[in-house]
C-alpha atoms as one frame of an Amber mdcrd trajectory, in Angstrom:
protein
   0.948  -0.009  -0.342   3.181   2.669   0.005   4.575   1.434  -2.559   1.435
   3.304  -4.293   1.262   6.498  -2.552   5.095   6.879  -3.159   4.802   5.894
  -6.686   2.159   8.827  -6.270   3.754  11.024  -5.119   7.029  10.575  -7.742
   4.203  11.190  -9.992   2.988  13.830  -8.654   6.010  15.774  -8.306   6.996
  15.529 -12.370   3.679  16.545 -12.802   4.232  19.340 -10.584   8.196  19.909
 -12.805   6.733  19.292 -15.779   3.914  22.388 -15.136   6.663  25.158 -13.317
   9.900  24.055 -15.171   8.455  26.284 -18.325   8.359  29.450 -16.373  11.649
  28.950 -14.129  13.860  31.835 -15.621  17.254  30.800 -14.514  19.189  33.538
 -16.740  17.679  36.173 -14.580  19.371  38.207 -12.268  18.599  39.221  -8.767
  15.715  37.045  -6.873  14.196  35.764  -9.502  17.223  33.866 -10.661  17.580
  33.182  -7.428  13.967  31.152  -6.862  14.184  29.667  -9.461  17.389  27.746
  -8.540  16.107  27.445  -4.899  12.812  25.630  -6.458  14.374  23.222  -8.170
  16.925  22.464  -5.811  14.033  21.713  -3.466  11.199  19.840  -6.112  14.512
  17.342  -6.713  14.920  16.189  -2.909  11.330  15.787  -2.816  11.671  13.405
  -6.041  14.852  11.953  -4.580  13.363  11.345  -1.674  10.272  10.169  -2.587
  12.463   7.667  -4.805  14.703   6.412  -2.477  11.797   5.282   0.263   9.774
   3.813  -3.092  12.862   2.083  -4.007  13.691   0.803  -0.423   9.877   0.238
   1.315  10.062  -3.977   0.170  13.894  -3.895   1.179  12.617  -3.148   4.882
   9.793  -5.272   4.742  12.127  -8.213   3.713  14.160  -7.625   6.812  11.036
  -7.517   9.124  10.283 -10.765   7.522  13.572 -12.303   8.659  14.332 -10.275
  11.969  10.770 -12.089  13.005  11.626 -15.795  11.509  14.625 -15.444  13.555
  13.250 -14.254  17.396  10.672 -16.958  16.587  13.704 -19.866  15.509  15.768
 -18.531  18.729  12.152 -19.367  20.964  12.783 -22.862  19.578  16.036 -23.625
  20.211  16.050 -22.690  24.647  13.049 -24.928  24.704  13.646 -27.919  26.766
  12.366 -31.651  25.837  13.924 -33.289  28.244
């Protein structure tokens, strides 16, 4: 379920960049170029964060599943059947 959310955020960020890029002018001087650069930087940070969350969310599930299996095996090995 979380992967769908991250994919939606990636798509929305891509649409936002697609719409905003023609309007941003990096060649202009002063505050306009500063605003355009900072907006692009923050948009790319959002994109990178959502991309990393999308790519690594499945690995987190695998790790937590392995940890649960290890704890179950430890409990079973400690039981005394003597």
